[in-house]
C-alpha positions as CSV (number, residue, x, y, z in Angstrom):
1,M,34.4,-34.0,55.0
2,N,30.7,-34.1,54.1
3,L,30.6,-30.3,54.8
4,R,33.4,-29.7,52.4
5,T,31.7,-31.8,49.7
6,L,28.5,-30.0,50.3
7,V,30.2,-26.5,50.0
8,F,32.1,-27.7,46.9
9,A,29.0,-29.0,45.2
10,T,27.1,-25.8,46.0
11,C,29.9,-23.7,44.6
12,M,30.0,-25.8,41.4
13,F,26.3,-25.7,41.1
14,C,26.2,-21.8,41.4
15,S,29.1,-21.5,38.9
16,L,27.6,-23.8,36.3
17,S,24.1,-22.2,36.6
18,S,25.6,-18.7,36.1
19,F,27.3,-19.8,33.0
20,A,24.4,-21.9,31.7
21,G,22.6,-18.9,30.5
22,N,23.7,-17.4,27.2
23,P,25.9,-14.4,28.1
24,T,25.7,-12.9,24.6
25,T,22.6,-11.2,23.3
26,P,21.4,-12.8,20.1
27,P,20.8,-10.5,17.1
28,T,17.3,-9.1,17.1
29,G,17.3,-7.5,13.6
30,T,17.0,-4.1,15.1
31,V,19.1,-1.0,14.5
32,P,19.7,2.0,16.7
33,A,17.5,5.0,15.8
34,S,20.6,7.2,15.4
35,E,21.6,5.3,12.3
36,F,18.2,6.2,10.6
37,S,18.6,9.9,11.1
38,K,20.8,10.3,8.0
39,L,19.6,7.3,6.0
40,F,16.6,9.0,4.3
41,F,16.5,12.5,2.9
42,S,14.6,14.2,0.1
43,D,15.0,17.1,-2.3
44,Y,13.4,20.5,-1.8
45,D,10.3,19.7,-3.8
46,N,9.9,16.2,-2.2
47,T,9.9,14.6,-5.6
48,L,13.0,12.6,-4.9
49,L,13.8,10.4,-1.9
50,F,17.5,9.6,-1.3
51,I,18.8,6.7,0.6
52,D,22.4,7.1,1.8
53,F,23.9,3.6,2.1
54,A,26.9,5.0,4.0
55,A,24.6,6.0,6.9
56,M,24.3,2.3,7.9
57,S,27.1,-0.2,8.6
58,S,25.2,-2.9,6.7
59,Q,25.1,-3.8,3.0
60,F,21.7,-3.3,1.5
61,T,20.4,-6.2,-0.6
62,K,16.9,-5.3,-1.8
63,I,14.5,-2.4,-1.9
64,S,10.7,-2.8,-2.3
65,I,7.9,-0.2,-2.4
66,F,4.4,-1.5,-1.5
67,Q,1.0,0.1,-1.9
68,N,-1.8,-1.8,0.0
69,N,0.5,-4.9,0.2
70,T,1.1,-4.9,-3.5
71,I,4.6,-4.4,-4.9
72,V,4.9,-1.3,-6.9
73,M,8.7,-1.3,-7.3
74,E,11.4,-3.8,-6.4
75,E,15.1,-3.8,-7.1
76,D,18.2,-5.8,-6.2
77,L,20.8,-3.6,-4.4
78,S,23.4,-6.2,-3.6
79,D,25.8,-5.1,-6.4
80,L,25.8,-1.4,-5.3
81,L,28.7,0.0,-3.3
82,P,28.3,0.8,0.4
83,S,29.0,4.5,-0.4
84,T,26.0,4.7,-2.8
85,I,23.3,7.3,-2.5
86,Y,20.2,5.6,-4.0
87,E,17.5,7.8,-5.6
88,V,13.8,7.0,-5.7
89,N,11.7,9.1,-8.0
90,L,8.5,9.8,-6.2
91,D,6.9,11.4,-9.3
92,Q,6.5,7.8,-10.7
93,L,4.1,6.9,-7.9
94,N,0.5,7.9,-7.7
95,K,-0.4,11.0,-5.6
96,S,-2.6,10.8,-2.5
97,N,-1.5,7.3,-1.7
98,T,0.3,5.7,1.2
99,Y,3.4,3.6,0.4
100,V,5.7,1.5,2.5
101,L,9.4,1.4,1.5
102,K,11.1,-1.8,2.6
103,L,14.9,-2.1,2.7
104,E,16.6,-5.4,3.4
105,T,20.2,-5.8,4.5
106,A,22.7,-8.7,4.3
107,D,22.6,-8.8,8.1
108,G,18.9,-9.8,8.1
109,V,17.7,-6.3,9.2
110,T,14.5,-5.0,7.5
111,I,13.8,-1.3,7.5
112,N,10.3,-0.1,6.8
113,K,9.5,3.6,6.0
114,E,5.9,4.6,5.4
115,F,5.2,7.8,3.4
116,V,2.4,9.6,1.7
117,I,2.7,11.4,-1.6
118,N,0.6,14.6,-1.8
């Protein structure tokens, strides 16, 4: 009887310890690179940057453009449709500077794109 109790207790311990870990992966705020391949594109002269909202499965909430950690442009995107193609006019920004475009989604994902205007 003691052997049965020991085997039973061992089986229960192994079962409970295998289920004690979280079997689901928590969200990390990352997006597969394949979704980015069609997210950004520009015109022939590189004066306009387009952001295709339909390329991502998330709703965009905010866009910000930074230069040296200073906000140059910021806009709320939460009221735009998921099928929107958003246009950023790069002619409004100073030449020969490095900028960081930051997109935020309703899912908590932040997408950063660094670019230089020549």
